[in-house]
N, CA, C and O atoms as a CHARMM CRD file, in Angstrom:
* protein
*
  300
    1    1 UNK  N    -40.97600  12.86800   2.24700 PROA 1      0.00000
    2    1 UNK  CA   -39.26200  11.97300   2.88200 PROA 1      0.00000
    3    1 UNK  C    -38.69500  13.52700   2.73000 PROA 1      0.00000
    4    1 UNK  O    -38.84500  14.47200   1.95400 PROA 1      0.00000
    5    2 UNK  N    -37.95600  13.21900   3.93800 PROA 2      0.00000
    6    2 UNK  CA   -36.62400  14.43300   3.95200 PROA 2      0.00000
    7    2 UNK  C    -35.17400  14.03500   2.75100 PROA 2      0.00000
    8    2 UNK  O    -35.17500  13.11500   1.93400 PROA 2      0.00000
    9    3 UNK  N    -34.12300  14.97600   2.97400 PROA 3      0.00000
   10    3 UNK  CA   -33.13700  14.24300   2.15300 PROA 3      0.00000
   11    3 UNK  C    -32.28700  13.75200   2.23700 PROA 3      0.00000
   12    3 UNK  O    -31.33100  13.47600   1.51300 PROA 3      0.00000
   13    4 UNK  N    -32.78200  13.48800   3.81500 PROA 4      0.00000
   14    4 UNK  CA   -31.72800  12.37200   4.41300 PROA 4      0.00000
   15    4 UNK  C    -32.07800  11.38900   4.33000 PROA 4      0.00000
   16    4 UNK  O    -31.27500  10.46300   4.21100 PROA 4      0.00000
   17    5 UNK  N    -33.41300  11.18300   4.35800 PROA 5      0.00000
   18    5 UNK  CA   -33.59700   9.76500   4.04500 PROA 5      0.00000
   19    5 UNK  C    -33.47700   8.93700   2.31100 PROA 5      0.00000
   20    5 UNK  O    -32.95800   7.86000   2.01700 PROA 5      0.00000
   21    6 UNK  N    -34.29000  10.11400   1.29000 PROA 6      0.00000
   22    6 UNK  CA   -33.24600   9.60400   0.32600 PROA 6      0.00000
   23    6 UNK  C    -32.22800   9.39200   0.17800 PROA 6      0.00000
   24    6 UNK  O    -32.01200   8.38900  -0.50300 PROA 6      0.00000
   25    7 UNK  N    -31.15500  10.07400   0.63500 PROA 7      0.00000
   26    7 UNK  CA   -30.05300   9.90300   0.57200 PROA 7      0.00000
   27    7 UNK  C    -29.20300   8.29900   0.99400 PROA 7      0.00000
   28    7 UNK  O    -28.21200   7.74900   0.51400 PROA 7      0.00000
   29    8 UNK  N    -30.37800   7.83900   2.37700 PROA 8      0.00000
   30    8 UNK  CA   -29.75800   6.77000   2.80000 PROA 8      0.00000
   31    8 UNK  C    -30.31300   5.42000   1.65800 PROA 8      0.00000
   32    8 UNK  O    -29.84000   4.35900   1.25200 PROA 8      0.00000
   33    9 UNK  N    -31.37600   6.08100   1.49600 PROA 9      0.00000
   34    9 UNK  CA   -32.40900   4.91600   0.62600 PROA 9      0.00000
   35    9 UNK  C    -31.02900   4.67700  -0.62300 PROA 9      0.00000
   36    9 UNK  O    -30.40500   3.63100  -0.80000 PROA 9      0.00000
   37   10 UNK  N    -30.85400   5.90400  -1.30300 PROA 10     0.00000
   38   10 UNK  CA   -29.47600   5.63300  -2.06800 PROA 10     0.00000
   39   10 UNK  C    -28.48900   4.80700  -1.98300 PROA 10     0.00000
   40   10 UNK  O    -28.08300   3.98700  -2.80600 PROA 10     0.00000
   41   11 UNK  N    -28.10800   5.07200  -0.91000 PROA 11     0.00000
   42   11 UNK  CA   -26.54900   4.60000  -0.62100 PROA 11     0.00000
   43   11 UNK  C    -27.44300   2.96100  -0.45600 PROA 11     0.00000
   44   11 UNK  O    -27.24200   2.19400  -1.39800 PROA 11     0.00000
   45   12 UNK  N    -28.04300   2.63000   0.27000 PROA 12     0.00000
   46   12 UNK  CA   -28.82900   1.19800   0.45100 PROA 12     0.00000
   47   12 UNK  C    -29.47400   0.41100  -1.06800 PROA 12     0.00000
   48   12 UNK  O    -30.15300  -0.60800  -1.19800 PROA 12     0.00000
   49   13 UNK  N    -29.12600   1.02300  -1.71300 PROA 13     0.00000
   50   13 UNK  CA   -29.75800   0.50400  -3.55100 PROA 13     0.00000
   51   13 UNK  C    -28.32300   0.11400  -3.78400 PROA 13     0.00000
   52   13 UNK  O    -27.95300  -1.06000  -3.79500 PROA 13     0.00000
   53   14 UNK  N    -27.19800   1.58200  -4.04600 PROA 14     0.00000
   54   14 UNK  CA   -26.01600   1.33000  -4.47100 PROA 14     0.00000
   55   14 UNK  C    -25.28300   0.00300  -3.81300 PROA 14     0.00000
   56   14 UNK  O    -24.59000  -0.81500  -4.41800 PROA 14     0.00000
   57   15 UNK  N    -25.58700   0.01100  -2.56500 PROA 15     0.00000
   58   15 UNK  CA   -24.62100  -0.83200  -2.06000 PROA 15     0.00000
   59   15 UNK  C    -24.96300  -1.85100  -2.09400 PROA 15     0.00000
   60   15 UNK  O    -24.05100  -2.66800  -1.96900 PROA 15     0.00000
   61   16 UNK  N    -26.52300  -2.49500  -2.28800 PROA 16     0.00000
   62   16 UNK  CA   -26.90000  -4.13100  -2.54100 PROA 16     0.00000
   63   16 UNK  C    -26.54900  -4.08100  -3.94900 PROA 16     0.00000
   64   16 UNK  O    -26.17600  -5.16600  -4.39300 PROA 16     0.00000
   65   17 UNK  N    -26.56900  -2.99200  -4.87200 PROA 17     0.00000
   66   17 UNK  CA   -26.28900  -3.29900  -6.23300 PROA 17     0.00000
   67   17 UNK  C    -24.99100  -4.13300  -6.39000 PROA 17     0.00000
   68   17 UNK  O    -24.76300  -5.16800  -7.01600 PROA 17     0.00000
   69   18 UNK  N    -24.03300  -3.14800  -5.42700 PROA 18     0.00000
   70   18 UNK  CA   -22.61700  -3.32100  -5.73900 PROA 18     0.00000
   71   18 UNK  C    -21.91300  -4.80800  -5.12300 PROA 18     0.00000
   72   18 UNK  O    -20.77900  -5.20500  -5.39100 PROA 18     0.00000
   73   19 UNK  N    -22.94200  -5.51200  -4.20900 PROA 19     0.00000
   74   19 UNK  CA   -22.67200  -6.95000  -3.50500 PROA 19     0.00000
   75   19 UNK  C    -23.04900  -7.76300  -4.21300 PROA 19     0.00000
   76   19 UNK  O    -22.79400  -8.90300  -3.82700 PROA 19     0.00000
   77   20 UNK  N    -23.70800  -7.66000  -5.36500 PROA 20     0.00000
   78   20 UNK  CA   -24.24900  -8.52000  -6.50100 PROA 20     0.00000
   79   20 UNK  C    -22.52400  -8.80400  -7.16900 PROA 20     0.00000
   80   20 UNK  O    -21.57300  -8.06600  -7.42600 PROA 20     0.00000
   81   21 UNK  N    -22.80500 -10.36700  -7.26300 PROA 21     0.00000
   82   21 UNK  CA   -21.58200 -11.14100  -7.62300 PROA 21     0.00000
   83   21 UNK  C    -21.21200 -10.23100  -9.07600 PROA 21     0.00000
   84   21 UNK  O    -20.18100  -9.55900  -9.02300 PROA 21     0.00000
   85   22 UNK  N    -21.99300 -10.19400 -10.31700 PROA 22     0.00000
   86   22 UNK  CA   -21.39200  -9.90200 -11.48500 PROA 22     0.00000
   87   22 UNK  C    -21.33400  -8.21600 -11.38100 PROA 22     0.00000
   88   22 UNK  O    -20.76000  -7.68700 -12.33300 PROA 22     0.00000
   89   23 UNK  N    -21.73600  -7.52200 -10.58500 PROA 23     0.00000
   90   23 UNK  CA   -21.89100  -6.08500 -10.80000 PROA 23     0.00000
   91   23 UNK  C    -20.18600  -5.92000  -9.62800 PROA 23     0.00000
   92   23 UNK  O    -19.70100  -4.79900  -9.77400 PROA 23     0.00000
   93   24 UNK  N    -19.54700  -6.62200  -8.84800 PROA 24     0.00000
   94   24 UNK  CA   -18.41800  -6.46000  -7.97600 PROA 24     0.00000
   95   24 UNK  C    -17.15500  -6.86400  -8.93200 PROA 24     0.00000
   96   24 UNK  O    -16.10000  -6.25100  -9.09800 PROA 24     0.00000
   97   25 UNK  N    -17.62600  -8.15800  -9.53800 PROA 25     0.00000
   98   25 UNK  CA   -16.15800  -8.23500 -10.69500 PROA 25     0.00000
   99   25 UNK  C    -15.95700  -7.09400 -11.76200 PROA 25     0.00000
  100   25 UNK  O    -14.88300  -6.64500 -12.16100 PROA 25     0.00000
  101   26 UNK  N    -17.32900  -6.69700 -12.16400 PROA 26     0.00000
  102   26 UNK  CA   -17.49400  -5.46600 -13.25000 PROA 26     0.00000
  103   26 UNK  C    -16.57600  -4.53400 -12.67300 PROA 26     0.00000
  104   26 UNK  O    -15.61600  -3.98900 -13.21800 PROA 26     0.00000
  105   27 UNK  N    -17.19000  -4.36600 -10.93900 PROA 27     0.00000
  106   27 UNK  CA   -16.24000  -2.89500 -10.97000 PROA 27     0.00000
  107   27 UNK  C    -14.81800  -2.81500 -10.04600 PROA 27     0.00000
  108   27 UNK  O    -14.15500  -1.88100  -9.59500 PROA 27     0.00000
  109   28 UNK  N    -14.69200  -4.43500 -10.00200 PROA 28     0.00000
  110   28 UNK  CA   -13.12900  -4.86200  -9.40200 PROA 28     0.00000
  111   28 UNK  C    -12.48500  -4.56200 -11.11300 PROA 28     0.00000
  112   28 UNK  O    -11.94400  -3.46200 -11.22500 PROA 28     0.00000
  113   29 UNK  N    -12.49900  -5.09200 -11.89600 PROA 29     0.00000
  114   29 UNK  CA   -12.12100  -5.44400 -13.03000 PROA 29     0.00000
  115   29 UNK  C    -11.47600  -4.15400 -13.70500 PROA 29     0.00000
  116   29 UNK  O    -10.30100  -3.97200 -14.02300 PROA 29     0.00000
  117   30 UNK  N    -12.92900  -3.04000 -13.87500 PROA 30     0.00000
  118   30 UNK  CA   -12.70300  -2.00300 -14.68000 PROA 30     0.00000
  119   30 UNK  C    -12.35400  -0.40100 -13.72600 PROA 30     0.00000
  120   30 UNK  O    -12.22200   0.71800 -14.22300 PROA 30     0.00000
  121   31 UNK  N    -12.28800  -0.71200 -12.52300 PROA 31     0.00000
  122   31 UNK  CA   -11.83400   0.15700 -11.55600 PROA 31     0.00000
  123   31 UNK  C    -10.92800   0.08800 -10.70400 PROA 31     0.00000
  124   31 UNK  O     -9.86900   0.70900 -10.79500 PROA 31     0.00000
  125   32 UNK  N    -11.31100  -0.86100  -9.54400 PROA 32     0.00000
  126   32 UNK  CA   -10.15400  -1.11400  -8.67500 PROA 32     0.00000
  127   32 UNK  C     -8.37600  -1.90100  -9.15400 PROA 32     0.00000
  128   32 UNK  O     -7.18000  -1.74400  -8.90800 PROA 32     0.00000
  129   33 UNK  N     -8.92900  -2.42000  -9.63800 PROA 33     0.00000
  130   33 UNK  CA    -7.60300  -3.18100 -10.57900 PROA 33     0.00000
  131   33 UNK  C     -6.74200  -2.03900 -11.63700 PROA 33     0.00000
  132   33 UNK  O     -5.54100  -2.19000 -11.85900 PROA 33     0.00000
  133   34 UNK  N     -7.42200  -1.07300 -12.14500 PROA 34     0.00000
  134   34 UNK  CA    -6.14000   0.10900 -12.62800 PROA 34     0.00000
  135   34 UNK  C     -5.55500   0.92400 -11.55200 PROA 34     0.00000
  136   34 UNK  O     -4.34500   1.06200 -11.37400 PROA 34     0.00000
  137   35 UNK  N     -6.67200   1.56100 -10.70700 PROA 35     0.00000
  138   35 UNK  CA    -6.08300   2.34200 -10.18800 PROA 35     0.00000
  139   35 UNK  C     -5.12900   1.37000  -8.88600 PROA 35     0.00000
  140   35 UNK  O     -4.33800   2.15400  -8.36300 PROA 35     0.00000
  141   36 UNK  N     -5.02800   0.20600  -8.37700 PROA 36     0.00000
  142   36 UNK  CA    -3.95600  -0.51200  -7.88600 PROA 36     0.00000
  143   36 UNK  C     -2.75600  -0.14900  -8.88100 PROA 36     0.00000
  144   36 UNK  O     -1.86700   0.69800  -8.79100 PROA 36     0.00000
  145   37 UNK  N     -3.05500  -1.10100  -9.86400 PROA 37     0.00000
  146   37 UNK  CA    -1.85000  -0.67400 -10.80400 PROA 37     0.00000
  147   37 UNK  C     -1.15800   0.27800 -10.95300 PROA 37     0.00000
  148   37 UNK  O      0.05400   0.17800 -11.14500 PROA 37     0.00000
  149   38 UNK  N     -2.01400   1.79200 -10.87400 PROA 38     0.00000
  150   38 UNK  CA    -1.54800   2.93200 -11.38500 PROA 38     0.00000
  151   38 UNK  C     -0.49100   3.32900  -9.87400 PROA 38     0.00000
  152   38 UNK  O      0.65900   3.75600  -9.77900 PROA 38     0.00000
  153   39 UNK  N     -1.68900   2.88900  -8.69300 PROA 39     0.00000
  154   39 UNK  CA    -0.64200   3.31600  -7.47400 PROA 39     0.00000
  155   39 UNK  C      1.05600   2.91700  -7.40900 PROA 39     0.00000
  156   39 UNK  O      2.06800   3.47200  -6.98200 PROA 39     0.00000
  157   40 UNK  N      0.69500   1.48600  -8.16600 PROA 40     0.00000
  158   40 UNK  CA     1.69800   0.67200  -7.50700 PROA 40     0.00000
  159   40 UNK  C      3.04500   0.99900  -8.64800 PROA 40     0.00000
  160   40 UNK  O      4.22500   0.66800  -8.53200 PROA 40     0.00000
  161   41 UNK  N      2.37700   1.75700  -9.74600 PROA 41     0.00000
  162   41 UNK  CA     3.40200   2.03600 -10.70800 PROA 41     0.00000
  163   41 UNK  C      3.97300   3.29900 -10.17900 PROA 41     0.00000
  164   41 UNK  O      5.17600   3.47600 -10.36700 PROA 41     0.00000
  165   42 UNK  N      3.33600   4.14600  -9.58700 PROA 42     0.00000
  166   42 UNK  CA     3.33000   5.65300  -8.91800 PROA 42     0.00000
  167   42 UNK  C      4.68000   5.01700  -7.48900 PROA 42     0.00000
  168   42 UNK  O      5.88800   5.17600  -7.66400 PROA 42     0.00000
  169   43 UNK  N      4.22600   4.49100  -6.48800 PROA 43     0.00000
  170   43 UNK  CA     4.91000   4.01500  -5.79200 PROA 43     0.00000
  171   43 UNK  C      6.23400   3.55600  -5.98100 PROA 43     0.00000
  172   43 UNK  O      7.20900   3.93700  -5.33300 PROA 43     0.00000
  173   44 UNK  N      6.23200   2.85400  -6.75100 PROA 44     0.00000
  174   44 UNK  CA     6.93500   1.61400  -7.11900 PROA 44     0.00000
  175   44 UNK  C      8.37300   2.34200  -6.89600 PROA 44     0.00000
  176   44 UNK  O      8.99400   1.63000  -6.10700 PROA 44     0.00000
  177   45 UNK  N      9.14700   3.45700  -7.26500 PROA 45     0.00000
  178   45 UNK  CA    10.49900   4.26300  -7.22100 PROA 45     0.00000
  179   45 UNK  C     10.63600   4.20800  -5.64200 PROA 45     0.00000
  180   45 UNK  O     11.60000   3.60800  -5.16700 PROA 45     0.00000
  181   46 UNK  N      9.64600   4.85300  -4.76200 PROA 46     0.00000
  182   46 UNK  CA     9.29900   5.12200  -3.41400 PROA 46     0.00000
  183   46 UNK  C     10.20600   3.82600  -3.00300 PROA 46     0.00000
  184   46 UNK  O     11.34100   3.85000  -2.52900 PROA 46     0.00000
  185   47 UNK  N      9.61000   2.98100  -3.23200 PROA 47     0.00000
  186   47 UNK  CA     9.84700   1.45900  -2.43800 PROA 47     0.00000
  187   47 UNK  C     11.04600   0.81200  -2.50900 PROA 47     0.00000
  188   47 UNK  O     11.68000   0.16300  -1.67700 PROA 47     0.00000
  189   48 UNK  N     11.26300   1.13100  -3.75600 PROA 48     0.00000
  190   48 UNK  CA    12.75400   0.43200  -3.81900 PROA 48     0.00000
  191   48 UNK  C     13.92000   1.43100  -3.44300 PROA 48     0.00000
  192   48 UNK  O     15.04500   0.95000  -3.30500 PROA 48     0.00000
  193   49 UNK  N     13.78700   2.37500  -3.32000 PROA 49     0.00000
  194   49 UNK  CA    14.34100   3.58300  -2.61300 PROA 49     0.00000
  195   49 UNK  C     14.42400   3.22900  -1.12900 PROA 49     0.00000
  196   49 UNK  O     15.40700   2.83200  -0.50300 PROA 49     0.00000
  197   50 UNK  N     13.31000   3.43600  -0.74500 PROA 50     0.00000
  198   50 UNK  CA    13.39700   3.00500   0.35600 PROA 50     0.00000
  199   50 UNK  C     14.18100   1.63600   1.18900 PROA 50     0.00000
  200   50 UNK  O     14.94100   1.47900   2.14500 PROA 50     0.00000
  201   51 UNK  N     13.49700   0.82600   0.21100 PROA 51     0.00000
  202   51 UNK  CA    14.52600  -0.45800   0.22900 PROA 51     0.00000
  203   51 UNK  C     16.08500  -0.38300   0.23000 PROA 51     0.00000
  204   51 UNK  O     16.81500  -0.93900   1.05100 PROA 51     0.00000
  205   52 UNK  N     16.49500   0.42200  -0.86200 PROA 52     0.00000
  206   52 UNK  CA    17.95800   0.08900  -0.98300 PROA 52     0.00000
  207   52 UNK  C     18.63100   1.28800   0.27500 PROA 52     0.00000
  208   52 UNK  O     19.83100   1.44100   0.50100 PROA 52     0.00000
  209   53 UNK  N     17.44600   2.05900   0.98700 PROA 53     0.00000
  210   53 UNK  CA    18.08800   2.99300   2.24300 PROA 53     0.00000
  211   53 UNK  C     18.61700   2.36700   3.16200 PROA 53     0.00000
  212   53 UNK  O     19.72400   2.41000   3.69800 PROA 53     0.00000
  213   54 UNK  N     17.08600   1.36100   3.38900 PROA 54     0.00000
  214   54 UNK  CA    17.20300   0.70000   4.56000 PROA 54     0.00000
  215   54 UNK  C     18.26900  -0.68200   4.67400 PROA 54     0.00000
  216   54 UNK  O     18.68800  -1.06200   5.76700 PROA 54     0.00000
  217   55 UNK  N     18.58700  -1.28000   3.53300 PROA 55     0.00000
  218   55 UNK  CA    19.75900  -2.30900   2.99100 PROA 55     0.00000
  219   55 UNK  C     20.97600  -1.33900   3.79200 PROA 55     0.00000
  220   55 UNK  O     21.71900  -1.84000   4.63600 PROA 55     0.00000
  221   56 UNK  N     21.04500  -0.01700   3.42900 PROA 56     0.00000
  222   56 UNK  CA    22.82100   0.12800   3.08700 PROA 56     0.00000
  223   56 UNK  C     22.59300   0.77900   4.52900 PROA 56     0.00000
  224   56 UNK  O     23.70900   0.82200   5.04600 PROA 56     0.00000
  225   57 UNK  N     21.64100   1.30400   5.40800 PROA 57     0.00000
  226   57 UNK  CA    21.93800   1.35000   6.54000 PROA 57     0.00000
  227   57 UNK  C     22.62500   0.59400   7.60000 PROA 57     0.00000
  228   57 UNK  O     23.51000   0.85800   8.41400 PROA 57     0.00000
  229   58 UNK  N     21.52400  -1.00300   7.15300 PROA 58     0.00000
  230   58 UNK  CA    21.60300  -2.17200   8.05800 PROA 58     0.00000
  231   58 UNK  C     23.35500  -2.61900   8.04100 PROA 58     0.00000
  232   58 UNK  O     23.95500  -3.10300   9.00000 PROA 58     0.00000
  233   59 UNK  N     23.88900  -2.33400   6.81000 PROA 59     0.00000
  234   59 UNK  CA    25.48500  -2.52600   6.10600 PROA 59     0.00000
  235   59 UNK  C     26.62100  -1.75800   6.51800 PROA 59     0.00000
  236   59 UNK  O     27.82300  -2.01700   6.48100 PROA 59     0.00000
  237   60 UNK  N     25.65500  -0.24000   7.12600 PROA 60     0.00000
  238   60 UNK  CA    26.62700   0.35500   7.46100 PROA 60     0.00000
  239   60 UNK  C     26.55300   0.44000   9.34800 PROA 60     0.00000
  240   60 UNK  O     27.42100   0.92600  10.07300 PROA 60     0.00000
  241   61 UNK  N     25.28500  -0.17400   9.76400 PROA 61     0.00000
  242   61 UNK  CA    25.60400  -0.71100  11.25600 PROA 61     0.00000
  243   61 UNK  C     26.63000  -1.51700  11.90100 PROA 61     0.00000
  244   61 UNK  O     27.30800  -1.45100  12.92600 PROA 61     0.00000
  245   62 UNK  N     26.41300  -2.71000  10.39900 PROA 62     0.00000
  246   62 UNK  CA    27.08700  -3.96600  10.47000 PROA 62     0.00000
  247   62 UNK  C     28.60900  -3.27800  10.45200 PROA 62     0.00000
  248   62 UNK  O     29.50200  -3.90900  11.01600 PROA 62     0.00000
  249   63 UNK  N     28.91900  -2.04200   9.84100 PROA 63     0.00000
  250   63 UNK  CA    30.53800  -2.05600   9.70300 PROA 63     0.00000
  251   63 UNK  C     31.08100  -1.61200  10.82600 PROA 63     0.00000
  252   63 UNK  O     32.12500  -1.98000  11.36500 PROA 63     0.00000
  253   64 UNK  N     29.82600  -0.28000  11.36100 PROA 64     0.00000
  254   64 UNK  CA    30.43100   0.47800  12.37500 PROA 64     0.00000
  255   64 UNK  C     31.02100  -0.56400  13.94700 PROA 64     0.00000
  256   64 UNK  O     31.97500  -0.55300  14.72500 PROA 64     0.00000
  257   65 UNK  N     29.69200  -1.40100  13.71600 PROA 65     0.00000
  258   65 UNK  CA    30.31500  -2.74500  14.97800 PROA 65     0.00000
  259   65 UNK  C     30.84300  -3.46100  15.06400 PROA 65     0.00000
  260   65 UNK  O     30.90900  -3.98900  16.17400 PROA 65     0.00000
  261   66 UNK  N     31.96500  -4.25500  13.43200 PROA 66     0.00000
  262   66 UNK  CA    32.58500  -4.37900  13.23100 PROA 66     0.00000
  263   66 UNK  C     34.12400  -3.37900  13.46300 PROA 66     0.00000
  264   66 UNK  O     35.22900  -3.89600  13.63100 PROA 66     0.00000
  265   67 UNK  N     33.96900  -2.48100  13.43800 PROA 67     0.00000
  266   67 UNK  CA    34.98800  -1.21500  13.90400 PROA 67     0.00000
  267   67 UNK  C     35.27000  -1.28900  15.08400 PROA 67     0.00000
  268   67 UNK  O     36.32700  -1.73500  15.53300 PROA 67     0.00000
  269   68 UNK  N     34.12700  -0.75300  15.85800 PROA 68     0.00000
  270   68 UNK  CA    34.24800  -0.62900  17.14300 PROA 68     0.00000
  271   68 UNK  C     34.86700  -2.13300  17.44000 PROA 68     0.00000
  272   68 UNK  O     36.06800  -2.19100  17.17600 PROA 68     0.00000
  273   69 UNK  N     34.31200  -3.31400  17.91800 PROA 69     0.00000
  274   69 UNK  CA    35.04900  -4.30700  18.22500 PROA 69     0.00000
  275   69 UNK  C     36.46100  -4.30200  17.77000 PROA 69     0.00000
  276   69 UNK  O     37.34400  -4.32900  18.62700 PROA 69     0.00000
  277   70 UNK  N     36.82000  -4.26400  16.27800 PROA 70     0.00000
  278   70 UNK  CA    38.36000  -4.10900  16.23600 PROA 70     0.00000
  279   70 UNK  C     39.10600  -3.13900  16.67300 PROA 70     0.00000
  280   70 UNK  O     40.33500  -3.18900  16.71400 PROA 70     0.00000
  281   71 UNK  N     38.41000  -2.18100  17.03100 PROA 71     0.00000
  282   71 UNK  CA    39.02700  -0.88600  18.04200 PROA 71     0.00000
  283   71 UNK  C     39.56100  -1.11300  19.56200 PROA 71     0.00000
  284   71 UNK  O     40.47400  -0.67000  20.25900 PROA 71     0.00000
  285   72 UNK  N     38.43900  -2.09500  19.70500 PROA 72     0.00000
  286   72 UNK  CA    38.34400  -2.81200  21.36400 PROA 72     0.00000
  287   72 UNK  C     39.38600  -4.33200  21.65400 PROA 72     0.00000
  288   72 UNK  O     39.48300  -4.98800  22.69100 PROA 72     0.00000
  289   73 UNK  N     40.16000  -4.57400  20.12700 PROA 73     0.00000
  290   73 UNK  CA    40.66800  -5.87900  20.03100 PROA 73     0.00000
  291   73 UNK  C     40.03100  -6.97700  20.74500 PROA 73     0.00000
  292   73 UNK  O     40.68000  -7.68800  21.51300 PROA 73     0.00000
  293   74 UNK  N     38.48800  -7.18700  20.47300 PROA 74     0.00000
  294   74 UNK  CA    37.42000  -8.24200  20.66500 PROA 74     0.00000
  295   74 UNK  C     37.60400  -9.24500  19.38900 PROA 74     0.00000
  296   74 UNK  O     37.58400 -10.47600  19.38300 PROA 74     0.00000
  297   75 UNK  N     37.72700  -8.63300  18.67100 PROA 75     0.00000
  298   75 UNK  CA    37.64300  -9.62000  17.43400 PROA 75     0.00000
  299   75 UNK  C     38.58500  -9.59100  16.95600 PROA 75     0.00000
  300   75 UNK  O     38.79000 -10.27600  15.95300 PROA 75     0.00000
């Protein structure tokens, strides 16, 4: 057997173990959930900042449209 076959067999064995329900639950609770929580905590300020900037841009667009319409005496 060469190294490629050994690696392929190891990957298939690991994948079959991860597919088992009890192993999947353990992997999810001890690895995936903490990683997701950490990423959300790290990205939360950027998400909030992006939302605030987006809302401000919409408000500014509305104000600009209102000013343009008033200057043309349409409104």
